[in-house]
C-alpha positions in Angstrom: 32.1 17.9 -25.6 28.3 18.2 -22.3 24.9 16.6 -22.3 22.8 17.7 -20.3 19.4 15.9 -18.8 17.1 17.8 -16.6 15.9 16.0 -13.8 12.6 15.0 -12.1 11.7 17.3 -9.1 12.8 15.8 -5.9 11.2 12.6 -4.8 11.5 9.4 -3.5 10.6 6.6 -5.7 7.8 4.5 -5.5 8.7 1.4 -4.3 5.9 -0.4 -6.7 4.7 1.0 -10.0 1.2 2.8 -9.6 1.9 4.3 -6.1 2.3 7.7 -6.2 6.1 8.4 -4.9 6.2 10.5 -1.5 9.2 13.7 -1.2 12.6 12.6 -0.2 13.8 14.5 2.9 17.3 16.6 2.3 19.9 15.7 5.3 22.2 18.1 7.1 25.9 18.0 7.4 25.6 15.7 10.3 23.6 13.5 8.3 19.7 14.5 10.0 16.9 15.3 8.7 15.9 18.4 7.4 12.3 19.6 6.4 10.1 17.3 3.6 9.7 20.1 1.6 9.9 19.4 -2.5 12.6 21.5 -4.3 13.2 22.4 -7.6 14.0 19.9 -10.4 18.0 19.3 -10.9 20.1 18.8 -13.5 22.2 16.5 -14.6 25.5 17.9 -16.9 28.1 15.5 -18.3 31.6 16.9 -19.1 34.2 15.3 -20.7 37.9 15.6 -19.3 38.4 18.7 -21.3 35.3 20.6 -20.6 35.6 19.6 -16.9 39.1 21.4 -17.1 37.7 24.7 -18.7 34.2 24.9 -16.6 34.8 22.6 -13.0 38.0 24.6 -11.0 36.3 28.0 -10.8 32.4 26.2 -9.1 34.7 23.2 -7.0 36.1 25.8 -4.1 33.1 26.8 -3.4 31.4 23.4 -3.3 34.4 21.7 -1.4 32.9 24.4 1.4 29.7 23.5 1.8 29.9 19.9 0.7 28.9 16.9 3.2 32.1 15.1 3.4 35.2 16.4 2.3 37.0 14.7 0.7 41.2 16.4 -0.6 40.7 13.9 -3.2 37.7 15.4 -5.2 39.0 18.7 -4.4 41.4 21.3 -6.1 44.3 20.7 -6.1 44.4 17.2 -6.5 41.8 16.4 -9.0 42.4 19.3 -11.2 46.2 18.0 -10.9 45.3 14.8 -11.9 42.6 16.1 -15.0 45.5 17.3 -15.9 47.8 14.6 -16.0 46.9 11.4 -14.5 45.2 8.9 -16.8 45.2 11.2 -20.4 43.9 7.8 -22.0 41.1 7.0 -20.1 38.4 8.7 -20.9 36.3 10.3 -18.5 32.7 11.4 -17.5 32.1 13.4 -14.6 29.1 14.2 -13.7 27.7 17.7 -12.3 24.4 18.6 -11.0 23.2 21.1 -11.1 20.1 23.5 -9.7 17.4 25.7 -11.6 20.1 28.4 -11.4 23.2 26.3 -12.3 24.7 26.5 -9.0 27.2 22.9 -9.0 25.8 20.8 -5.8 27.5 17.8 -7.2 30.7 16.1 -9.2 30.9 12.5 -10.1 33.6 11.1 -12.2 32.8 8.4 -13.7 34.3 5.7 -16.3 32.6 3.6 -17.7 33.6 0.0 -17.4 32.8 -3.2 -16.7 30.7 -4.7 -13.7 33.1 -7.7 -13.8 35.8 -9.0 -15.6 34.3 -11.5 -18.6 30.9 -9.9 -18.7 29.5 -7.8 -20.9 27.9 -5.7 -18.7 28.7 -2.0 -18.2 28.7 0.0 -15.2 29.6 3.2 -14.2 32.7 3.8 -12.0 34.1 6.3 -10.2 37.4 7.2 -11.4 40.7 5.8 -8.9 43.6 6.7 -10.1 46.7 5.5 -8.7 47.0 8.3 -6.3 43.5 9.0 -5.2 42.7 7.3 -2.3 39.5 8.6 -0.8 36.4 8.4 -3.7 33.5 10.1 -1.5 31.6 12.6 -4.3 31.6 16.1 -3.0 27.7 17.0 -2.5 26.4 20.0 -1.5 24.9 19.4 2.5 21.9 20.8 2.6 20.5 19.3 -1.5 22.8 16.0 -1.2 19.6 13.9 -0.9 18.4 15.7 -4.1 21.9 15.5 -5.8 21.7 11.3 -5.2 18.4 10.7 -6.4 19.3 12.9 -9.6 22.1 10.9 -10.2 20.1 8.1 -9.7 16.5 8.8 -12.1 19.7 9.8 -14.2 20.7 6.0 -14.5 17.1 4.9 -14.4 15.4 6.4 -16.8 18.0 5.5 -19.5 20.2 8.9 -20.0 23.7 7.2 -18.4 25.8 5.3 -20.3 25.0 2.2 -18.1 22.1 1.0 -15.7 24.5 0.8 -12.7 27.3 2.7 -10.2 30.5 1.0 -8.6 32.4 2.6 -5.9 35.6 2.1 -4.5 37.0 3.6 -1.6 34.1 4.9 -0.3 33.6 6.4 3.6 31.4 4.2 5.3 31.0 5.8 8.5 29.8 9.4 7.7 25.9 11.2 6.2 27.1 10.3 2.4 27.4 6.2 3.6 24.0 6.9 5.6 22.3 8.5 2.3 23.5 6.1 0.0 21.6 3.4 1.9 18.5 5.7 2.1 18.6 6.3 -2.0 19.0 3.0 -2.8 17.1 1.2 -0.6 14.2 0.0 -2.5 13.7 -1.4 -6.2 14.8 -1.4 -8.9 18.4 -1.4 -7.4 19.8 -3.6 -6.1 23.6 -2.5 -3.3 26.0 -4.8 -2.5 28.5 -3.6 0.1 32.4 -4.5 1.0 33.8 -2.7 3.9 37.2 -2.3 5.1 39.1 -0.7 8.1 41.6 1.8 7.8 43.6 3.2 10.3 43.0 6.9 11.1 44.4 8.7 13.3 42.4 10.6 16.0 43.4 14.0 17.5 43.0 13.4 21.5 44.7 14.0 24.6 46.9 11.1 24.1 47.5 10.7 20.5 50.8 8.3 20.6 48.6 5.7 23.2 48.6 3.3 20.7 52.5 2.9 21.1 53.1 0.2 23.8 56.2 1.4 25.8 58.7 -1.3 24.5 58.1 -0.8 21.1 58.5 3.4 22.1 62.1 2.4 24.0 62.7 0.7 20.7 62.1 4.1 18.3 63.8 5.8 21.3 67.1 3.9 20.6 67.0 3.6 16.8 66.8 7.6 16.7 70.2 7.6 19.0 71.8 4.4 16.4 71.0 7.3 13.3 71.6 10.3 15.4 75.4 8.9 15.5 75.4 9.0 11.5 75.7 13.0 12.0 73.6 16.2 13.4 69.1 14.4 13.6 66.6 17.2 13.1 63.1 17.0 11.9 61.6 19.9 10.2 57.9 20.9 8.3 57.4 23.3 5.7 56.2 26.7 6.8 54.1 29.2 4.7 57.1 31.1 4.2 59.5 28.2 3.0 60.0 27.9 -1.2 58.1 24.8 -1.9 60.8 24.3 -4.7 64.0 22.6 -3.1 61.8 20.7 -0.2 59.5 19.1 -3.4 63.1 18.1 -5.0 64.4 16.6 -1.8 60.9 15.0 -1.9 61.0 13.1 -5.0 65.2 12.4 -4.8 64.3 10.6 -1.2 61.2 8.7 -3.1 63.6 8.0 -5.9 66.3 6.6 -3.7 65.3 2.7 -3.4 64.2 0.4 -4.8 61.7 2.5 -7.1 64.7 4.3 -9.3 65.7 1.7 -9.7 62.8 -0.4 -10.7 61.7 3.3 -12.8 58.7 3.4 -11.1 59.8 6.3 -8.7 57.5 9.5 -9.2 60.2 11.5 -11.2 60.7 7.9 -13.9 57.1 9.1 -14.5 57.1 12.6 -16.2 53.4 12.7 -15.6 53.3 11.7 -12.3 56.4 14.1 -11.8 54.0 17.0 -13.5 51.1 16.1 -10.6 52.3 16.2 -7.9 54.1 19.8 -8.8 51.1 21.6 -9.6 49.5 19.9 -6.2 52.6 20.5 -4.3 52.7 24.1 -5.9 48.9 25.0 -5.5 48.4 23.9 -2.2 51.4 25.3 -0.4 49.9 28.3 -2.1 46.6 27.7 0.0 48.2 26.5 3.2 46.7 23.0 2.7 50.5 21.7 2.1 52.4 20.4 5.0 55.6 18.3 4.2 57.9 17.0 6.7 61.1 15.8 6.9 64.1 13.5 8.9 67.5 15.2 8.4 71.2 13.6 8.9 73.5 16.7 8.6 71.6 18.6 6.5 70.4 15.5 4.2 66.9 14.4 3.8 66.9 10.7 5.0 62.5 10.4 4.9 60.5 12.4 4.2 56.2 12.6 4.1 53.7 14.8 2.6 50.3 15.1 4.2 47.7 17.7 2.5 44.8 19.4 4.6 41.4 20.2 4.1 38.6 21.4 6.0 38.2 19.0 8.9 40.6 16.2 8.1 44.8 15.9 7.0 45.4 12.9 4.8 48.7 11.2 4.6 49.1 10.9 0.7 53.0 10.4 -0.1 55.6 9.2 2.3 59.6 7.9 1.5 63.5 7.2 2.9 66.4 6.7 2.2 66.7 3.0 2.0 70.7 3.3 2.8 69.3 4.2 6.4 66.3 1.6 6.7 68.0 -0.4 9.7 67.2 2.4 12.0 63.4 2.7 10.3 63.4 6.7 9.7 60.0 6.3 7.7 58.8 5.3 11.1 60.5 8.4 13.3 59.3 10.5 10.7 56.0 8.6 11.5 56.2 9.8 15.1 56.8 13.8 14.3 54.1 13.3 12.3 51.9 12.2 15.0 53.6 15.4 17.3 52.3 17.6 14.2 49.1 17.0 14.3 48.7 18.1 17.6 50.5 21.7 16.8 47.5 21.5 13.8 44.9 24.1 13.6 42.4 23.0 16.2 39.3 22.1 13.3 41.5 20.1 12.2 40.4 16.6 13.5 41.9 13.4 12.2 44.3 12.4 9.8 43.6 10.0 7.2 46.6 7.0 6.6 45.3 6.5 3.3 47.0 2.9 4.2 46.0 -0.7 3.0 43.7 -1.9 5.6 46.6 -4.2 6.7 49.5 -1.8 6.5 51.9 -3.6 9.6 53.3 -0.3 9.8 50.7 2.7 10.5 48.6 -0.2 12.0 51.0 -0.4 15.0 51.1 3.6 15.3 47.5 4.9 14.9 44.3 2.9 16.7 42.1 4.7 15.2 40.0 3.2 12.4 37.3 4.2 10.0 35.7 2.0 7.3 36.3 2.6 3.7 33.8 0.4 1.7 33.3 -0.9 -2.1 29.5 -0.5 -3.2 28.1 -1.4 -6.3 24.6 -0.4 -7.3 23.0 -2.2 -10.3 19.4 -2.0 -11.4 17.6 -5.3 -11.6 17.1 -5.7 -15.6 21.2 -5.3 -15.1 21.2 -8.4 -12.7 19.1 -10.4 -15.5 21.4 -9.7 -18.4 24.4 -10.5 -16.0 23.0 -13.9 -15.4 22.0 -14.0 -19.1 25.1 -13.8 -19.5 26.8 -16.2 -17.5 24.0 -18.9 -18.5 25.7 -20.1 -21.5 29.2 -20.4 -18.8 27.5 -22.8 -16.9 26.1 -24.5 -19.3 29.2 -25.5 -21.0 30.7 -26.3 -17.2 28.2 -28.9 -16.7 29.1 -30.4 -20.0 32.2 -30.3 -19.4 31.7 -31.7 -16.2 29.7 -34.7 -17.2 31.8 -36.1 -20.1 34.6 -36.0 -17.7 32.3 -37.8 -15.1 31.7 -40.5 -18.7 27.7 -39.5 -18.6 28.3 -38.5 -22.4 30.1 -36.9 -24.8 29.9 -32.9 -25.1 27.5 -31.8 -27.3 28.5 -29.0 -30.1 
């Protein structure tokens, strides 16, 4: 099912009622302004999961190639596999922005959800499933400002099912973040931003500079000790390799410890296993897959799954056999990962760790950082209704405090 909304011409919204709005400049891929010429009208079309699977895959590759910022989780093969297998009970609204001839210019996977727990104020949250670690949407680099203005107007005019946006894991140090700040800077919008740092492996002459001499010496000692268990080898999947046995080994390693025992491993959940199988199969066919392994006597004791896209690689998943945990096989494989990135094509400039801000292992090995933000964008009317919803709560709290202090019994 789909519904359409014809967007107004690409103009900046007036900051006060009655003012004539001026044309908004577009941003190129680096975030610089281009000519301030009005653009043709855009259209926002909302697809459900089934319609998105039927209509988007043919257009997504083209959009990804011209996107303002790359995001492997918003591109095939990850996004399509997620639509097929992940959160199937969650109703999705995939907002697609198209131009006057139907060309896809932006894709925003959204979920209708409360702004805050306990408040009946709904917003559109970007869909971030359990295997999605970056929420930056794909938008056409040459029409990026027009695309975001179309989404803003779609919400402002009441055509959207909610009066606000809540983005999580949004890149906040690139051209898309600059566009968000510009588009939503004026009334009727209110913007709240929380920023964290995430480890980034930047391609540079010495990518191991963050590792101290003492730490490097300790890791060499652990590698020697581990090699006493049998011949130690590192390997990376090649284009001509059969991805199936590699993937089966990856699932086995990931399930070898407490995850397998508790039933939380990937292969313990059929939908998750099907998702990863689809991602690995398609990524290998496209040349986007990087599977690394550390073997002892031909047996995998640690494996790492990375995905490449236009200018960046992403560390999606790592696992190790806990029987060898005293030798830190995951850390040893991470050192091999750094060496492997040094051999990647020159257009891969960095690798996103996809890790938590406080991740102890990766923060010790990777010195680069990128900014990841949670951004809440709501219209003033939504905020007023939220404040009204909190008013009875405050009144009840005041009455309870007065009662506790002996200033009278609470009124019904």
